[in-house]
TIVEX-218824 format. One record per residue (C-alpha): x, y, z negated. Coordinates in pm, whole numbers, padded with zeros to 5 digits, always signed. Each point is the difference from the previous one (the first is absolute). Example, Ala and Ser with C-alpha at 12.3 -4.5 7.8 and 13.67 -1.06 7.14 Angstrom:
% residues 2
+01230-00450-00780/+00137+00344+00066/
END
This chain:
% residues 704
+01963+00162+05800/+00188-00216+00244/-00054-00169+00293/-00040-00431-00203/+00206-00243+00037/+00017-00290+00211/-00222-00333-00050/+00233-00186-00248/+00054-00085-00346/+00074+00284-00284/+00337+00074-00169/+00090-00013-00364/-00052+00381+00024/-00346-00058+00100/-00177-00314-00134/+00171+00168-00370/-00196+00367+00073/-00290-00229+00128/-00008-00245-00279/+00045+00342-00231/-00429+00116+00212/-00129-00341-00036/+00039-00034+00347/+00119-00356+00069/+00221-00117+00277/-00099-00387+00025/-00248-00207-00137/-00050-00396+00035/-00295-00127+00142/-00007-00311-00110/+00247-00153-00268/+00262-00066+00281/+00015+00260+00188/+00087+00332-00033/-00045+00302+00252/+00220+00292+00073/-00216+00376-00019/+00161+00214+00317/+00230+00284-00091/-00176+00231+00245/-00364-00137-00255/+00206+00082-00322/+00137+00323+00129/-00413+00137+00117/-00183-00223-00313/+00261+00249-00202/-00010+00309+00206/-00404-00070-00146/+00122+00035-00371/+00195+00312+00106/+00350-00185+00003/+00176+00103+00314/+00210-00249+00056/+00061+00037+00379/+00364-00095-00001/+00322-00177-00170/+00044+00371-00160/-00386+00069-00032/-00055-00349-00191/+00346+00099-00220/-00125+00353-00126/-00353-00168-00050/+00117-00272-00278/+00256+00208-00130/-00223+00279-00115/-00296-00315-00048/+00275-00160-00257/+00068+00315-00166/-00337+00095-00059/-00090-00376-00181/+00286+00080-00251/-00085+00283-00142/-00330-00047+00022/-00138-00067-00349/-00373-00126+00127/-00140-00167+00275/-00339+00199+00093/-00254-00215-00146/+00097-00258-00251/-00229-00285-00131/-00099-00057-00327/-00190-00330-00026/-00215+00022-00378/-00104-00335-00237/-00397+00000-00127/-00260+00281-00054/+00327+00192-00255/+00239+00074+00337/+00236-00178-00235/+00271-00039+00356/+00143-00307+00035/+00335+00125+00132/+00212+00335+00021/-00045+00036+00353/+00409-00064+00177/+00015+00405+00109/-00015+00121-00341/+00198-00279-00196/+00238+00033+00277/+00022+00379-00131/+00314+00181-00159/-00027-00044-00375/-00154+00283-00178/-00254+00160+00337/-00253+00097-00170/-00306-00087+00153/-00346+00192+00019/-00348-00092+00082/-00233+00161+00103/-00355-00183-00007/-00302+00008+00283/-00240+00091-00337/+00232+00286-00078/+00211-00150-00316/+00347-00003-00017/+00296-00138-00146/+00401+00024-00023/+00276-00236-00108/+00357-00125+00085/-00133-00373-00111/-00160-00159+00342/-00228-00200-00220/-00087+00274-00194/-00113+00235+00240/-00180-00307+00243/-00174-00148-00253/-00349-00032+00017/-00076+00182+00231/-00356+00054+00208/-00019-00184+00348/+00036+00306+00235/+00216+00174+00199/+00198+00223-00218/+00317+00172+00039/+00341-00040-00114/+00298+00193-00105/+00348-00115-00023/+00301+00300-00125/+00322-00167-00002/+00277+00067-00228/+00204+00171+00285/-00311+00212+00024/-00166-00165+00361/-00399-00020-00014/-00199-00189+00186/-00418-00021+00055/-00170-00327+00062/-00356-00097+00112/-00046-00250-00341/-00255-00283+00096/-00143-00236-00299/-00168-00299+00119/-00188-00224-00195/+00307-00360+00105/-00316-00160+00226/-00365-00014+00071/-00194-00198-00194/-00113-00320+00159/-00314-00051+00147/-00277-00118-00286/-00123-00359+00110/+00021-00095+00419/-00199+00172+00232/-00161-00050+00375/-00134+00235+00287/-00016+00144+00301/+00241+00111+00258/-00187+00223+00234/+00024+00308+00275/-00236+00244-00115/-00058+00105+00285/-00108-00271+00163/-00209-00060-00233/-00354+00146+00114/-00280+00019-00161/-00404+00089+00153/+00094+00308-00208/+00348+00048+00184/+00065+00348+00304/+00172-00292+00192/+00299-00113-00229/-00014-00128-00369/-00005+00297-00304/+00049+00099-00289/-00350-00104-00087/+00013-00339+00173/+00269-00072-00231/-00113+00136-00330/-00272-00286+00099/+00205-00300+00103/+00124+00080-00374/-00334-00002-00187/-00069-00291+00236/+00323-00216-00006/+00053+00068-00381/-00369-00096-00140/-00048-00272+00252/+00301-00169+00028/+00217+00066-00261/+00262+00138+00143/+00267+00218-00158/+00094+00194+00296/-00008+00162+00354/+00264+00135+00158/+00051+00228+00276/+00175+00148+00352/+00132+00338-00132/-00181+00296+00054/+00239+00237+00031/-00104+00319+00165/+00100-00076+00407/+00136+00228+00233/-00342+00234+00171/-00048-00024+00377/-00102-00252+00304/+00096-00263-00023/+00093+00028-00311/+00233-00352-00128/-00198-00285-00067/+00245-00147-00284/-00065+00125-00342/+00327-00035-00114/+00226+00314+00226/-00239+00272-00170/+00107+00328+00000/-00063+00012-00421/+00020-00262-00265/-00032+00266-00254/-00372+00053+00165/-00331-00204+00080/-00133-00004+00372/-00328+00150-00012/-00139-00187+00275/-00054-00318-00275/-00289+00272-00202/-00347-00153+00013/-00125+00383+00055/-00395-00094-00055/+00153-00088-00386/+00148+00383-00018/-00228+00185-00224/-00041+00298+00234/-00137-00197+00263/-00311-00062-00221/-00118+00342+00044/+00109+00066+00384/-00265+00231+00154/-00001-00097+00363/-00171-00307+00047/+00004-00004+00395/+00428-00006-00068/-00048-00227-00283/-00239-00234+00285/+00219+00019+00271/+00375-00076-00253/-00194-00332-00061/-00094-00080+00313/+00341+00030+00136/+00107-00205-00279/-00173-00260+00014/+00042-00022+00367/+00389+00016-00077/-00094-00305-00248/-00134-00224+00215/+00203+00048+00298/+00227-00158-00196/-00226-00289-00184/-00165-00103+00276/+00126+00136+00311/+00374-00113-00015/+00140+00371-00005/+00323+00017-00204/+00052+00224-00299/+00008+00400+00099/+00156+00150-00235/-00001+00339+00170/-00394+00028+00073/-00054-00094-00327/+00213+00300-00137/-00126+00196+00206/-00317-00051-00108/+00068-00018-00347/+00159+00307+00048/-00272+00144+00133/-00295-00095-00281/+00306+00092-00285/-00001+00333+00184/-00342+00052-00101/+00041-00166-00309/+00243+00323-00098/-00236+00249+00038/-00254-00119-00265/+00182+00143-00323/+00129-00221-00280/-00148+00043-00349/+00143+00107-00300/+00181-00356-00076/+00028-00046+00319/+00184+00296+00017/+00227-00062-00306/+00070-00336+00115/+00148+00140+00338/+00161+00247-00172/+00180-00255-00257/+00113-00176+00301/+00164+00275+00214/+00206+00126-00367/+00065-00391-00066/+00111-00010+00350/+00252+00309+00076/+00156+00150+00207/+00104-00412+00159/-00444+00027+00122/-00007+00330+00104/+00292-00155+00247/-00135-00240+00141/-00345+00214+00046/+00241+00228+00178/+00169-00227+00185/-00394-00117+00163/-00120+00302+00035/+00310+00099+00187/-00043-00310+00211/-00335+00059+00098/+00217+00356+00166/+00290-00113+00146/+00012-00386+00033/+00097-00243-00265/+00342-00036+00035/+00186+00307-00197/+00311-00076+00180/-00192+00174+00305/-00147+00304-00144/+00111+00325-00021/+00361-00020-00151/-00128+00255-00341/-00280-00266-00030/+00289-00264-00086/+00101+00084-00280/-00331-00003-00279/+00199+00286-00200/+00029+00250+00258/-00191+00299-00048/-00207-00066+00359/-00081-00350-00143/-00108+00159-00328/-00215+00293+00259/-00130-00239+00225/-00173-00169-00356/-00153+00282-00080/-00128+00026+00371/-00141-00362-00043/-00119+00043-00325/-00345-00139+00094/+00186-00334+00138/+00251+00007-00280/-00290-00060-00187/-00237-00231+00209/+00278-00214-00002/+00094+00033-00388/-00318-00090-00068/-00024-00330+00216/+00280-00099-00200/-00227+00077-00290/-00322-00206+00133/+00258-00301+00071/+00155-00034-00276/-00354+00049-00186/-00108-00316+00191/+00297-00181-00087/-00040+00019-00353/-00387-00079+00054/+00086-00336+00170/+00280-00093-00254/-00222+00053-00244/-00292-00159+00117/+00288-00298+00001/+00070-00024-00319/-00405+00033-00117/-00036-00255+00219/+00190-00235-00272/+00384+00057+00271/+00230-00042-00228/+00222+00140+00204/-00195+00140+00303/+00098+00171+00335/+00375+00002+00074/+00144+00237+00184/+00216-00028+00255/+00331+00220-00019/+00179+00035+00375/+00329-00037+00093/+00045+00353+00116/-00149+00314+00191/-00023+00130+00392/+00292+00236+00055/-00276+00250+00100/-00248+00003-00238/-00046+00203-00295/+00253-00212-00281/+00236+00086+00264/-00065+00294+00021/-00040+00147-00364/+00236-00233-00154/+00313+00090+00279/+00211+00043-00262/+00005-00389-00051/+00006-00140+00287/+00285-00096+00203/+00013+00157+00349/+00045-00198+00273/-00012-00328-00132/-00308-00279-00026/-00104-00289-00256/+00079-00331+00251/+00136-00339-00034/+00304-00189+00115/+00021-00285+00229/-00111-00332-00156/-00028-00331+00095/-00451+00147+00033/+00114+00257+00204/+00340+00047+00152/-00029+00368+00073/-00079+00134-00255/-00315+00231-00070/-00092+00347-00007/-00247+00127-00216/+00023+00360+00064/-00018+00124-00324/+00230+00226-00157/+00179-00138-00310/-00054+00179-00368/+00408+00162-00104/+00102-00252-00267/+00204+00330-00120/-00231+00245+00020/-00251-00218-00173/+00237-00068-00257/+00084+00416-00019/-00392+00069-00019/-00060-00310-00334/-00173-00119+00293/-00297+00177-00043/-00132-00026+00397/-00026-00389-00143/-00118+00074-00291/-00302+00206+00098/-00095-00236+00261/-00075-00306-00219/-00188+00272-00283/-00244+00031+00306/-00027-00350+00146/-00013-00110-00383/-00296+00250-00106/-00256-00287+00235/+00221-00298+00019/-00026-00281-00191/+00311-00130+00158/+00247+00119+00273/+00158-00222+00261/+00351+00160+00102/+00083-00116+00366/+00355-00112+00055/+00052+00042-00379/+00362-00030+00074/-00001+00307+00097/+00006+00065-00322/+00368-00068+00001/+00109+00066+00395/-00074+00061+00320/+00119-00020+00365/+00045+00273+00171/+00007+00084+00363/+00127+00296+00130/-00295+00159+00235/+00085-00130+00386/+00216-00305-00117/-00092-00381-00033/-00126-00118-00309/+00394-00182+00040/+00169+00292-00054/-00171+00082-00380/+00142-00041-00331/-00152+00017-00363/+00004+00224-00221/-00022-00106-00400/-00258+00220-00251/+00033-00020-00312/-00184-00327-00068/-00006+00034-00329/-00171+00395-00027/-00270-00137+00292/-00105-00293-00257/+00014+00155-00359/-00203+00291+00205/-00291-00281+00146/-00014-00115-00297/-00009+00287-00216/-00321+00172+00224/-00130-00363+00043/+00049-00079-00394/-00183+00392-00085/-00330-00154+00267/-00007-00324-00140/+00038-00132+00372/+00146-00335+00131/+00254+00025+00248/+00058-00214+00308/+00331-00037+00244/-00007-00050+00295/+00302-00249+00052/-00033-00182+00269/+00268-00041+00272/+00326-00008-00036/+00094+00127-00401/+00351+00064-00128/+00042-00153-00312/-00070+00072-00326/-00193+00240+00105/-00357-00238-00069/+00205-00071-00320/+00008+00354-00105/-00352+00038+00069/-00105-00208-00174/+00225+00100-00258/-00269+00324-00009/-00293-00198+00048/-00025+00041+00334/-00222-00199+00115/+00134-00228+00405/-00200-00108+00272/-00040-00390+00151/-00101-00064+00326/-00157-00394-00033/+00165-00029+00398/+00360+00072-00119/+00006-00106-00324/+00237-00320+00047/+00284-00186-00192/+00239+00198+00192/+00299-00105-00205/-00105-00348+00050/-00208-00226+00256/-00118+00246+00161/-00403-00101-00065/-00306+00173-00172/+00129+00154-00330/-00234-00168-00256/-00221+00156-00163/+00119+00023-00326/+00310+00094+00077/-00101+00325+00157/+00087+00287-00260/-00271+00191-00216/+00085+00335+00044/-00171+00025+00328/-00313+00066+00179/-00062-00309+00252/-00190+00041+00297/-00019-00223+00352/-00008+00284+00153/+00076+00376+00096/-00112+00283+00239/+00288-00108+00247/+00029-00358-00032/-00241-00237+00199/-00362-00076-00188/-00028-00353-00180/-00254-00071+00233/+00241+00111+00318/+00351-00219-00145/-00224-00332-00166/-00107+00024+00413/+00260+00109+00182/-00170+00332+00178/+00272+00230-00082/+00216-00214+00256/-00271+00038+00238/-00007+00377-00098/+00371+00090+00027/+00024-00225+00312/-00296+00192+00214/+00197+00319-00110/+00287-00082+00144/+00190-00040-00381/+00172-00308-00019/+00381+00010+00048/-00016-00431+00087/-00214-00200+00210/-00351-00015-00109/+00019-00407-00064/+00256+00072-00243/-00174+00263-00189/-00334-00234-00068/+00226-00333-00087/+00233+00207-00288/-00356+00191-00099/-00209-00338-00038/+00261-00137-00145/+00112+00250-00264/-00436-00010-00092/+00033-00317-00044/+00218-00068-00216/-00242+00247-00209/-00278-00240+00053/+00203-00269-00144/+00132+00172-00286/-00424+00131-00074/-00102-00378+00083/+00293-00157-00187/-00166+00218-00322/-00325-00053+00078/-00080+00325+00036/-00138+00011+00401/-00360-00135-00149/-00317+00075+00310/-00143+00296+00025/-00279+00114-00207/+00029-00330-00153/-00032-00207+00244/+00220-00307+00162/+00106+00230+00333/+00415+00069-00049/+00101+00061+00309/-00203+00367+00046/+00232+00314-00084/-00231+00107-00310/+00078-00346-00176/+00371+00131+00096/-00050+00382-00044/-00172-00147-00373/+00327-00249-00102/+00225+00273+00104/-00171+00201-00348/+00030-00319-00194/+00312+00022+00019/+00069+00360-00092/-00240-00074-00279/+00240-00270-00106/+00357+00199-00026/+00072+00232-00294/-00106+00335+00202/-00150+00262-00225/-00164+00144+00277/-00196-00224+00301/-00109+00202+00302/-00301-00074+00263/+00069+00144+00346/-00349+00088+00055/-00055-00060+00371/+00105-00391-00087/-00316-00029-00226/-00210+00017+00350/+00272-00179+00245/+00081+00343+00175/+00364-00169+00230/+00064+00357+00127/+00336+00150-00144/-00065+00426-00099/+00377+00068+00062/+00179-00173+00197/+00367+00112-00011/+00217+00056+00323/-00342+00158+00200/-00084+00329+00049/-00288+00017+00252/+00006-00337+00151/-00206-00117-00385/-00246+00224-00185/+00141+00034-00387/-00117+00089-00222/-00418+00135+00236/-00154-00392-00144/-00240-00006-00170/-00020-00339-00213/-00142-00310+00221/-00199-00328-00027/+00183-00300+00176/-00158+00092+00355/+00096+00360-00024/-00288+00138-00079/+00064+00349-00267/-00129-00098-00354/-00128+00254-00230/+00040+00060-00359/-00360-00057-00090/+00030-00348+00228/+00336-00081-00152/-00193+00032-00348/-00250-00245+00121/+00276-00181+00172/-00010-00393-00136/+00326-00079+00116/+00152+00289-00151/-00149-00120-00343/+00054-00337-00019/+00378+00084+00103/-00038+00222-00327/-00110-00266-00152/+00296-00156+00024/+00199+00222-00192/-00284+00088-00304/+00060-00421+00037/
END
């Protein structure tokens, strides 16, 4: 490939070529404004898709080749068929099939091993069961094409009834049994208590994906090493059955003492949550536990897990074993080991067999405790149980990026273009999946990822759900302004999502906050995917801009007062979120201007709450001026909306002022490392939460 073009708009050939590969040469940040992508950015994005367009001659040649390929192609690599009813009756023949030459013979091989063939599309496709099948088309002129056929229900079922639940960052939820951070034992306790005592229908947690190892670990749960497998740092070590059979009382006592010191440092001494110290301790403990032989039943269950997860688990465990030797960025490993299928990697896997088995065993243990937490939630009466969170992507040096290299776009990062909230755009440092490779595989990596998560999720929140439709690709070394949108086959992505969620009987919630492309929310709603509505953003933007009346909110959503990336409700009501940003030097306007704007926004909402008669005294008293009364009023408002799910940010229940994450900061603020605290900043344990009159009073608002 020759040198890229200078920063100029795309010419006609380059624009047509980009469009045929799903690369947008412009985008609209607002209805009245169009921004054109630079030719240099488009060329680099196309190169990441394997298309050489470095010169006008290259672009013309690639365009001619692509047009010829599409003209000759009978079928796209993946075809979607929406079925209706339990018998698999189809609603319509897919357009890709309807456009085939008359007399084309269709052959279908189902997941279940059945086969059928016909020249009538309705005979060939009618009544197919849900699943991912193979479709072969044989045209009268002898041309043949083979595609993946995704058959999915037309939409996910609507959740039965309304439900309210808790939103919590699991690491922040410490109990008197935690080893320095919240764990899966704490999650099970929370769901059991909240379901039985508060009548909650769900508990939503942060992504529990496997992190990149090595100190200091990136504490963000949204930049994991792997989304496919969970992180063993969340294990409750004492709940591993073999822990009870350890024959090393002195070592166990020493481990418990160190765990106690870690816990006390956070709860009593003001220390931040130290994930690295927690994992160092748990890894040492788990190494002891691993020496205890599994009983016959447990051994059989572990073997089943190994067989079910197969190559994906072996790759995952191999990466972690190799990372112990060569470091956590596979790009810096010896060249032969950068290829997961090389003979050298196979040899290393054999040499490190004990470590590979150890990391496979950790994945199994974590999976079993996640499953147990969901079972506990359902036994406590929760209709949904645990809502898990799917991050947008993975760390470029981590396990997934190594094991699935063929599916990731080399030299690219996901981000966001400039908008009203961030004039410079964003680069999230996450490599994107290649839409062409996903489609060619029948979306196998996406299917397996969803299937793994739905095994222990009653519902799944998808961060930046707009990514199912398109993502902003930023070439490495370039600012986020020098990027371009790349489209997925949204119908296929949604079909796979609906298929796997329906098989699991799970609900799907899309995080669709911020700038959303026209038609995306409508497409999600059509398929039964709920949206996310945050009170402070819900205004009549098409009218007077005032707070949107509760009856005008959408029903198909999870409604909340805040999220992990936003100020707590107490901080917003008191204005402390502005003061925090000022102390950290993050304000772009004078403090007085920011204060006045925030106060006016809050006052407008409080006036709306008062007008609706929702602003009562906290605990039934007469004082309506306290922030506790305001928090209760906000949730009374949410209850007035038709939202199918209402989420309570657990720290709001005790008046926590601090955000868990402050976007735009790195080391200026302790993102992802704070325990839940009260209004004075004192850490609050799970046991204290369960005994908190303030939390109970807030939850009674929703039960009312």
